[in-house]
C-alpha positions as CSV (number, residue, x, y, z in Angstrom):
1,M,-18.7,-227.6,172.1
2,E,-17.0,-226.9,168.8
3,N,-19.4,-226.4,166.0
4,T,-18.3,-228.0,162.8
5,K,-21.1,-226.4,160.8
6,V,-19.8,-224.3,157.9
7,N,-20.3,-220.5,158.2
8,N,-22.7,-218.8,155.8
9,K,-20.9,-218.1,152.6
10,I,-20.1,-214.4,153.1
11,A,-18.9,-212.3,150.2
12,A,-15.5,-210.9,151.2
13,P,-14.7,-207.2,150.9
14,K,-13.4,-206.3,147.4
15,I,-10.3,-204.3,148.3
16,P,-7.5,-203.5,145.9
17,R,-4.1,-204.9,146.8
18,S,-2.4,-201.6,146.4
19,L,-3.7,-198.9,148.8
20,E,-2.5,-195.5,149.8
21,N,-2.5,-194.2,153.4
22,L,-5.6,-192.1,154.0
23,H,-5.4,-189.2,156.5
24,M,-8.6,-188.3,158.2
25,A,-9.6,-184.6,158.3
26,D,-9.7,-182.8,161.6
27,A,-13.4,-182.4,161.1
28,I,-15.5,-184.9,159.1
29,E,-18.4,-183.3,157.4
30,D,-21.8,-184.6,156.4
31,K,-21.6,-186.7,153.2
32,D,-17.8,-186.8,153.2
33,S,-16.4,-189.8,151.2
34,F,-13.2,-191.8,151.6
35,S,-12.1,-194.6,149.3
36,S,-9.3,-196.9,148.3
37,G,-6.9,-196.5,151.2
38,I,-5.6,-197.6,154.6
39,I,-6.4,-195.8,157.8
40,E,-4.2,-197.1,160.6
41,D,-2.6,-196.3,164.0
42,C,-4.8,-193.4,164.7
43,T,-7.7,-192.1,166.9
44,I,-10.8,-190.7,165.3
45,E,-12.2,-188.5,168.1
46,D,-15.1,-186.2,168.8
47,Q,-16.6,-186.5,165.3
48,N,-20.3,-186.1,164.5
49,A,-21.5,-186.4,160.9
50,E,-24.2,-188.1,158.8
51,H,-24.1,-190.0,155.5
52,V,-20.3,-190.4,155.5
53,A,-19.1,-193.1,153.1
54,F,-16.1,-195.4,153.2
55,N,-15.4,-197.6,150.2
56,E,-12.5,-200.1,149.7
57,V,-10.9,-199.1,153.0
58,I,-8.9,-201.0,155.6
59,F,-9.0,-199.7,159.2
60,R,-6.1,-201.1,161.2
61,N,-5.5,-200.3,164.8
62,A,-7.9,-197.4,164.7
63,N,-9.6,-196.1,167.8
64,F,-13.0,-194.5,167.4
65,K,-13.7,-192.3,170.4
66,E,-16.8,-190.2,171.1
67,V,-18.0,-190.5,167.5
68,S,-21.5,-190.4,166.0
69,F,-21.9,-191.3,162.4
70,N,-25.6,-191.7,161.7
71,F,-26.4,-193.4,158.4
72,I,-22.7,-194.2,157.6
73,D,-22.0,-196.3,154.6
74,F,-19.3,-199.0,154.8
75,T,-18.8,-200.9,151.5
76,D,-15.9,-203.3,150.9
77,V,-14.3,-202.4,154.3
78,R,-12.1,-204.4,156.7
79,F,-11.6,-203.5,160.4
80,E,-8.5,-205.1,162.0
81,N,-7.8,-204.7,165.7
82,C,-10.0,-201.6,166.0
83,D,-11.8,-200.1,168.9
84,L,-15.4,-198.9,168.1
85,S,-16.6,-199.1,171.6
86,N,-19.8,-196.9,172.1
87,A,-19.6,-195.6,168.5
88,N,-23.0,-194.5,167.3
89,L,-23.6,-195.9,163.9
90,S,-27.3,-196.1,163.9
91,G,-28.9,-196.4,160.5
92,A,-25.7,-197.6,159.0
93,I,-25.5,-199.4,155.6
94,I,-22.8,-202.1,155.8
95,H,-22.0,-204.3,152.8
96,R,-19.1,-206.8,152.3
97,T,-17.4,-205.7,155.5
98,E,-15.3,-207.6,158.1
99,F,-14.7,-206.9,161.8
100,I,-11.7,-208.9,162.9
101,N,-10.4,-208.9,166.5
102,C,-12.3,-205.6,167.3
103,K,-13.8,-204.1,170.4
104,I,-17.4,-203.2,169.6
105,L,-18.5,-202.8,173.2
106,G,-21.7,-200.8,173.4
107,M,-21.6,-200.0,169.7
108,N,-24.9,-198.8,168.4
109,L,-26.0,-200.4,165.1
110,S,-29.7,-200.0,165.7
111,E,-31.8,-199.8,162.5
112,A,-28.8,-200.7,160.4
113,T,-28.7,-202.7,157.2
114,L,-26.1,-205.4,157.1
115,R,-25.3,-207.5,154.0
116,N,-22.4,-210.0,153.8
117,V,-20.8,-208.9,157.1
118,S,-18.6,-211.0,159.4
119,F,-17.6,-210.4,163.0
120,E,-14.8,-212.6,164.2
121,D,-13.0,-212.7,167.6
122,C,-14.8,-209.5,168.6
123,N,-15.8,-208.2,172.0
124,G,-19.4,-206.9,171.6
125,R,-20.8,-206.7,175.1
126,Y,-23.8,-204.4,175.3
127,A,-23.7,-203.8,171.5
128,S,-27.1,-202.8,170.1
129,F,-28.4,-204.2,166.8
130,R,-32.0,-203.5,167.6
131,F,-34.4,-203.2,164.6
132,S,-31.5,-204.0,162.2
133,D,-32.0,-205.9,158.9
134,C,-29.3,-208.6,158.7
135,K,-28.7,-210.9,155.8
136,Q,-25.7,-213.1,155.3
137,V,-24.1,-212.2,158.6
138,N,-21.7,-214.3,160.7
139,F,-20.6,-213.9,164.3
140,K,-17.8,-216.3,165.2
141,N,-15.8,-216.6,168.4
142,C,-17.4,-213.4,169.7
143,L,-18.2,-212.2,173.3
144,L,-21.7,-210.8,173.0
145,L,-23.0,-210.7,176.6
146,N,-25.9,-208.4,177.1
147,S,-26.1,-207.4,173.5
148,D,-29.4,-206.5,171.9
149,Y,-31.0,-208.0,168.9
150,Q,-34.6,-207.1,169.6
151,K,-37.0,-206.9,166.6
152,C,-34.3,-207.7,164.0
153,N,-34.9,-209.2,160.6
154,F,-32.5,-212.2,160.4
155,S,-31.8,-214.1,157.2
156,K,-28.9,-216.5,157.0
157,V,-27.4,-215.2,160.3
158,T,-25.1,-217.5,162.2
159,F,-23.6,-217.4,165.7
160,I,-20.7,-219.9,166.1
161,N,-18.8,-220.4,169.4
162,C,-20.2,-217.1,170.8
163,N,-21.0,-216.1,174.3
164,L,-24.6,-215.0,174.2
165,Q,-25.4,-214.8,177.9
166,Q,-28.2,-212.4,178.7
167,V,-28.7,-211.3,175.1
168,E,-32.1,-209.9,174.1
169,M,-33.7,-211.5,171.1
170,S,-37.3,-210.6,171.7
171,G,-39.3,-210.0,168.5
172,T,-36.7,-211.6,166.3
173,T,-37.6,-214.9,164.5
174,L,-34.9,-217.5,165.2
175,K,-36.3,-220.4,163.2
176,G,-33.6,-222.7,161.8
177,M,-30.8,-220.9,163.6
178,D,-28.2,-223.2,165.3
179,F,-27.0,-222.1,168.7
180,T,-25.5,-225.5,169.8
181,S,-22.0,-224.1,170.0
182,C,-23.0,-221.0,171.9
183,D,-23.7,-220.1,175.6
184,I,-27.3,-218.9,175.6
185,D,-27.8,-218.8,179.3
186,G,-30.3,-216.0,180.2
187,M,-31.3,-215.3,176.6
188,G,-34.4,-213.2,176.4
189,A,-36.9,-214.1,173.7
190,R,-40.6,-214.7,173.3
191,I,-41.9,-218.3,173.0
192,E,-43.0,-217.7,169.4
193,D,-39.5,-216.4,168.5
194,L,-38.0,-219.8,169.5
195,S,-40.1,-222.0,167.2
196,G,-37.7,-224.1,165.1
197,I,-34.5,-223.0,167.0
198,I,-31.7,-225.6,167.0
199,V,-30.1,-226.2,170.4
200,S,-28.3,-229.0,172.3
201,P,-29.9,-231.2,175.0
202,D,-28.2,-229.1,177.7
203,Q,-29.6,-225.9,176.3
204,T,-33.2,-227.1,176.5
205,V,-33.1,-226.3,180.2
206,T,-32.3,-222.6,179.5
207,L,-35.2,-222.5,177.0
208,A,-37.5,-224.2,179.4
209,R,-36.9,-221.4,181.9
210,L,-38.1,-218.9,179.2
211,M,-41.3,-220.8,178.9
212,G,-41.8,-221.0,182.6
213,V,-41.2,-224.7,182.7
214,I,-39.6,-226.1,185.9
215,V,-37.1,-228.8,184.9
216,K,-36.5,-231.3,187.7
217,I,-33.2,-233.2,187.4
């Protein structure tokens, strides 16, 4: 069912119109900083660094392979058609950032801080957002099967037309969140997490299973 509800108003990345091509170093070091440029048609491979910062950057057709960037900082960044599968970005700080048509399968964003972030047309199966602090975050038209949102802090987070089968939401308060356009079959959550959740009549069967209720049709 198409959801006509308007997305949260997300602040878009503030990126200059004129950008130079940025070339990544062979080895990215701790606390390296990259700003005001485009990184495209490349593979960033076998990199391990902490507290790296990207500001006013567009990643286009970039492939992140075997990378670990703990506590990375993305501010005013756009990812277009990128592959961040299995990238370790735990503890990241992400602000005014867009992920558009990206593969984020198994991406680790545990304990991250997200502000004004949008994910659109992304494949995020098995992605982990566990313990993350998310405010003003939109997921739209995303495949998020088996992804993990345990013990997150959600404020103005929306899921629109997303596949949320078998996602784990235990320990995350979902009050006021509208899942009517999503497939939530097999969602894992505690009964107290579900108080105030907005679902369609058909989805009540799924929630009843969580509560141990047998629905006889």
